N, C-alpha and C positions, 0 to 999 in steps of 0.2 A: 360625476364619475367616481366609482368606489374602487379603492385598491382591492379588494375582495373579490371583484369580478374574475372571471375564468381567464379572460385575455391578459390579465396581469399575473396570473399564477407562474407561468414560465419565467417572467423576469424576476419575480420575487423568489422563486426557487433558485435561480443563478446567482442572485446576491447572497442569500443565505449559505448556499454551498461555498461560494468564494470566501464568505466570512468564516465559516467552519475551516476551510482550508489554510486561511490566514492564521488562525488560532493554532493550527498544527505546524506553523512556520514552512508552509510551502512557498516554493519559488513562484514568480510571476508566470513564467512559461507553463508551469504545471497547472496553475489555476486557470489560465487562458485556454489551455487544451480540454479541461474537463468542463468549463462553465460557458466558453464562447465569448466571455467579456472581454474588453479591450485592456490593453496594458495600462491605459490612462484611467480607465475605470476602477481597475484594481488598486492603483496607487491612491485614488481618492477615496475608496472604500476603507483602505487601512488607515489613512490620515483622519477619516471621519470618526472611525470606530476603535482603533487600536493604538494609534500613536500616543495617546495620552491616557490609556487605560491603566488601572492600579497595578496590574502584572504587566510588564514590558514583554513584548512579542517581537523578537528580533527578525529582521528580513535578511534572508539569505540571498546572495548574488552567484551568479556563474551558471554553469551547466548543471543540469540534474545528473543524478547518479546513472552510471551506464555499464557497470562491470558486474557480471553475475558472480565473479569469483568471490565477492564480499560475502556472500551468503553461505559459502562452503569453506571459509578460511579456518574455522576451529569447530570443535564438537558443540560449544556452548552456542555459537552462531548458528549451526546446523539445527539445533534443538529450537531455538527461538524462531527461525525461519519456518520450521515445520508447524509450530504453534500458530504463527501468524498465517500461514497458508491454509491451515485448517479453518481459521475464522473466515478467511476469503471464500473457502468452498462452502462452509456453513450460511454465509450471507448471500450466496447465489452468483458470486463475481465470477467464478471460473466456469467455463463451459464443459460439458461433458467430454468432449474431444478437442485439445488445443488446436488452433489453426493459425497460420501466419496471417490470414486475411482478416482476423478479427480485430476490430476498433474498440478497446475497452472504455476510453474517456467518453463519458456523457453524463448529462445531470442526473439521470435515473440511477446509474451505478455509483455516483459520488457519495450519496449518503451512506449506502451499506459499507462503502470503502473506509469511509470515517468511522462508522460503528465498529467495524471489524478491528480497525487500529486502535481505537479507544478501549475496546476490550481487551486487546493484547498489552496495552501499557498498564492496564489496570491489574492483570494477572501476572506480569512479569515484573519483578523487582528490578530496577535499574536496566531498563531495556536498552538493547544495543542498536537496534533498528529504528531509524528516524522514519517520519513520515514520507519523505522524498524516496528514501530506500523502499518503503512499503509500497508506493505508487509503483516503483519500478518492478518490484517484485510481482505485484498483480498482473502488470502488463506482461512481464515475460512468462508467467504461468499460463495466462490466457492465450498467448501466441504458441507457446511450447517450442520455439525456436532455439532457446538456450538453456531453459530450466524447465522441468515438469515434475509433477507429483508423482512419486513412486511409493514402493513399500519396502520396508526393512526386510532383509533376507532371511532374518532369524524369527522375528515376532510378528511380521506383517503390518507394523505401525506406519502411518504416513510419515513421509520424508520427502524433502525437496532433492532431486537428482539433476545433474547435468544431462543434456539431452542424449549424449552417447557416454555413459559411464564406463570408466577403464575396468573398474571391478565391482562386485556387487556391494551395495551401500548397507550400512548398519544404522539404526538409530541411536541417539545419544545413551539410552540405557543399555543397550546390548553392547555397543562399542566399549562402554566402562566395564561390564561385566566381563568381556573378553580380555581386557587388559588385565583384569585381577587374578584371571585363571592362568 
């Protein structure tokens, strides 16, 4: 029996994705949803590979984030959200038309999700959006029931807007320019 055989690829991919999620400090329920691994297997994976690692990786407890207002609470957060959403779109995570019936979590989409988040954390100094919030944002944008991709009313840049915005939205740069004027 060889580990490189095709029948073991899916299991290996699950474990690799779970380990990648663990390094991003994802909660057990998030890892379970995206990989299909059991809670016990996730805990054992953490103990085997990360509990005694050179760089401590904390384990967060409790419910995953679930409030979309987090992404629209300030201009800086709106800007970071738009950057992260752009990376999700470039990674092919977001469907052309959001739909409430879409189920985003699976192994094939997990790798692009991690890559988009890693690119975001590399580009933004002191990022405000954690991995758990990034997962929540990707799921919200895919469903389109709470948040959607939109366009700035002045420059046409990509922004994240509520499903039914009260007023036309501006990107960070246009909002700052309007405040100065």
